[in-house]
Structures are given as C-alpha cells and as structure tokens.
N, C-alpha and C positions, 0 to 999 in steps of 0.2 A: 583232337588233332591227329591226322593220319601219319603213318610213317612210310616214306619220308614226308615231312611237312610240305604242303602245297606252296608253290611260289606265290608271292604277292608283289604288287607293284610298289617299288621303292619311291619314297618321297625325295625331293631334291637334296635335303640335308643328309640323308643316308648315302646318296650317290656321292656327294661332296666328301663325306667322311671316308668312303672307300677310296676315292682318288687320293686324298691326303695320306692315308695309310700306305698306299702303294708307293707314293713319292717318298715318304719317309723311309720305307723299307729299302728302296733303291739307293737312297743316300747313305743308309747304314752299310749296305753292301759295298758301295763305292769306297767307303772309308776302310773297311775291314778286309775286303777281298785281296788287295795286293799283298798285305802282310800275311794273310793266310796262305796264299799261293806259294810264297817264298818259304814259309814254315813247313808246308806240306812237301815241297820239293826237297828241302834239306832234312825232312823227317825230324824237325825240332818238336819238343813237347809243346811249344807255344801254339801249335796248330789246334790242340785240344781247347786251349783257352780262347782263341779267336772264334772257334765254332760255338762254344758256349756263350760267349759275349754276343755273338750275332743272334742267337736264339733269344737271349734275355732282352736285348734291345727291341727286337721285332715283336716279342710278346708284349712289351710295354706299349709299343706303337699301336698294336691291335687292340689294346685294352683288356688283355687277359690278366686276370688276378689269380695267381697261383699260390695256394696254401700248401705247405709241405708238412707232413706228419712222419716223424722218424727221419732217417738219413741213409744215404747210400752206404753200403758196407765197405769196409777197407780190408784188404787181404795182403798186406805187405806189398811185395813186388808183383803179386799175381793179380790178374783181373777178376772181375765178378760178372756173372751172367745175370742180368736183371730180367725177370720173367713177368710180363705185364699183360693186362687185358687191352683190348684195342677197339676203339669206337670211331676214331677220326684221325686225319692227318694232323690235327691239333695236338694229338698225343705226342708227336715228334717234337713240336715246338715246346710243349710243356716239359717233357723230360730233358730235352736238349738244353733248356734254360737253367735247370737245377743241378745238372751234373755233366762232366765232360764225357759224353758217351758216344758210341757208334751204334748203328742199327743193323739188324739182319733184315734184308729186303728181298723181294722176289726179283729175279733177274730181268724181267721186263721193265721194272722201274728205272733201270739204267738208261733207257732210251726215251723216257718221258721228257717233254720240253720243260725247262726250268727245274722241275722237281727232280728229274734225273741228275742234272748238274749239281743241285744242292746235295743229293744223296752221295754222289761221288766225292764232293768236297768234304763231306762228313766222315769219310773213310768207311762207308757202309760196306757190309759183306753181302754180296749178291749171290743168291742161291736159287737153284731150280728145284721146285717141289714136285715135279713130275718125272724127273729123270733119276730113277733109283740107282743107276750105275755111278752117278756122281756124288751120291750121298756121303760116301766115305771120304772122298777128297774134300768136300765142303766141311765135313766135321773136323777134319785135320786142320783146315785153314782157320776155322773159328777157334779151335783149341790152341793153335799157335798164337793167335791174336790175344787170347786170354793169358797165355803164358808170358807174353810180352808186356802184360800189365794193362791192357785195354779193358774198359768196362763196356760190355755189349748188351744191347737190349733185344730180347726175343719176344715178339708178340705171338704167344703160343697158341692162340685160337686159330691162327691161319687165315682169319678174315676179320671184318669189322662188324660190330653189333650196333644196336640202336642206342646203346649207352645205359640201358636199364638192367641188363643182365650180362653174365659171362658165359660164353660158349665153352664146351669141353676143351681142355688143352690137348694138343697133339704132342705125342712123346718122341716123334722121330728125330727132331733136331736137338733133343737133350743129349744125344750121342756126341755132341760137340765137346762135351766135358770128359769124354772117355768113359762114360758111365757103363759099368759092366765089364770093363777091360781090366784084367788082373795085372797087366804090365804097367799100369799107371803108377808113378812113384810118389806123387804128392796128392794132397786133398785139393778140392776146389770149392768155390762158394756159388750158391744159387740164392738169389734174393727175390721173393715175391713183391710185386709192385702193383698197386691198384690206382686207377685213374678214374675220377668221377667228375661229371659236369653237374654243377649244383645251382647255378643262378645266371640270369642274364639281365642286365640293366638294374641290378639290385633286387630283382624279383626272383624268389626261389623257383627252381625248375621242378615240376612234377613229372610223373611218368609220361604224360601226354606232351609236354614241352621239351623234355630232355633230348629227343631225337633231333632237335634243331642243330646241335653240335655234331651229331653223328654223320658219318659219310658211308652210307651203304653202297654196294657195288653198282647199283643201277642208276646212280647219279654221277654225272660228269664232274671232274675236278674243277673245271671252270665255273659252272653255275654254283657249286657249293662254296668255292673260294669267294666268289662275289657276294653270296648271301652272308657269309661270316663277316666279311669286311664291312658290310652295311650295318651290322648289329653294333650295339654298344658293348659295355663291359661284359665279359663272360667269366664266371667264377669256376675255377678248376681246383680240385683237391687231389693231391698226389700222396699216397701212403706207402711208405717203405716198411715191409714186414721184417720179421726176424730172419737172418740169413740161415741157410741150411748147408751144412758141410757135406759135400759129396765125396765118398771114399771109394776105393777100388771094390767092385762087386756090387755097388748100389744098383738097385733095380730102377731103370729109367721110367718105366710106367708108373711105379709107385711114387717116384719123384714128381712126375707130371701131375699125378692126382693130389699130392700134398701141396704143391705150389698153387694148384687151381683152388683148393679149399681155402688156403690162406688169402688168395686174392678175392674170392667170393666173400669171405668174412669182412675184409677191409672195405670192399666195395659196398656191401650192405650197410655198414656203419657210416661211411662217408655220405651216401645219398640221403641218409636220415639226419645228417648234421651232427653225427657223433664222432668222437676220436676213436680210431681203430685200436682195439686192445692189444693187437700184436705189433703196432707201429711204435717205434721209439722206446721200447721197453728196456733196451740194453741188456737183454737176457744173454747168458752164455750161448754160444753157437750150438745148435742141435745137429744131429746127423739124420739122414733120411731113413735110418733104421729104427729110430727111437719110437716112431708112431706106427711101425709096421706090426 
C-alpha cells in the first residue's frame, strides 16, 4: 500500500455507515452544544466536561476503540503540557475523549469550516508558527492558561506523519512553560504522550496499512474524513509517560529531545502490541536535568 493509500470505491453499506455516523454526531452535538455554549460564556469548569463528553460519544459513534496506558498527570492547581506525536485529526478525538484538554493549533485552523468552530469551542490556543515577533506573546498566553489549571496538548512535530514513526520535536513552543527563564517562581510539568493506530475491523495494522488513519498534508480533510467514516472499528492506543518536572533554567532543547525519546519508546512498544515501560509506572517525577 502506498502512502497515502489510494482511494477505493465504497460499497453501499460503507456509505450508509458514514451517513449514520454523521447523523449521530450531529445529534450528539445538538444535545451538548447549548450546555457547552452557556458554560463557555460563563467560564464554568463544566465546559471541560461537555467537551470531553462530546469527544467520547463521537469516538464511540465512529467505532474508535481507545486503549489507555498510564494516565494524565495531575499537578495540583497548575496545568500540564501534554507533548504528543501527531498522525491525524483522529488524535484530537482520541485525546479529547480521555482527558479534559485544550489544543495548540495553527492560526489558520481558526477559519476552517466545521473544524475551526470545533477548535474554538475546545478553547484551543491558536498560534502563528511563522511570525517570530509574536512568539513571546503566544508563549505568555499558553503559560497563563497552564497557570490557570488548563491541560494543553502540543503536537511538537509541527506536522503529521504516516503513523509509523515520529518526526523530530520542535523546541520553539516549549518556551510556553517559561523554560530557561530565571524569574519563574514555580515548577511545571511536561508529560510525553504517544498515540498509535494498531488495528482496523479487528485486523492488526502493519506498516503498509497504518497510513490509513494518517492525514498527510496533501490530502484534503473532506476526502480523509469520508474515508475514515466508511471504515469499521479503528483501534487506537494512547500511552501517557512519566511526567517531567521543568524548573527555572531548564534547557528547552534538551527538554524537547527527552520528550521525543520518551514518545518514540512508547510508540515503538504500542505498535508492537506491548505495554510501554514508561507508561503508568507511577515513578516519582523526574526533572529535565536528571538525564542531561
């Protein structure tokens, strides 16, 4: 199978399934959206619950089976930066269903039809990756959200892969935690997260079939969404690694390298059907200096 997989003609049952899933997703949205809009307007914590419930119900409607290894870290009243690999928009549904999270997204996503609206309703942080002049302001915005207790997801590769490997992590947005700033008063947490697609219709995915779930940049969101909705059950594994304590003076490039290594290790284990050794171990928190 080539990447991306070539489109094939869908049979009537697959088309019927896609229509059913869309109708079910619209019904779920109609039930939850009014409550979510009120909660978002009043800034009630309930808005996090309604967003997670929406992802969980839509994931079930789509036939996504999500297995979780480990758990999202807790940091008292402070938020956590989840640093994950990125293969598809399905990553958002998977992570959104297992934890009350917000996402860091490119600023052009804000204007996308449907998906832009969903991103805004998720309290996403929109950033420009080409404007260096705004990097400081963006970092301060994310840092404030974390200080307010939000858990935020950073797809640190800056692009999507075919689902078989992890691209090198970019260190620029790690500055959102105040990494390297001596005036930071408190520590912060970064947690590596690996997302792996392992099966479809009960059949294990190999290297040739795993790109089915991936969303590379040269495929339109419409055709990819349609293809996914026509498929049967998709198995997704999400591994939460050991959190890393970030302290004043931590080198953000070293932090990016360490989280990338942790995600690679978990990803490698998940695609082989193994439990990641660094997920769910409940080890004491490490700092980014311990492995330097």
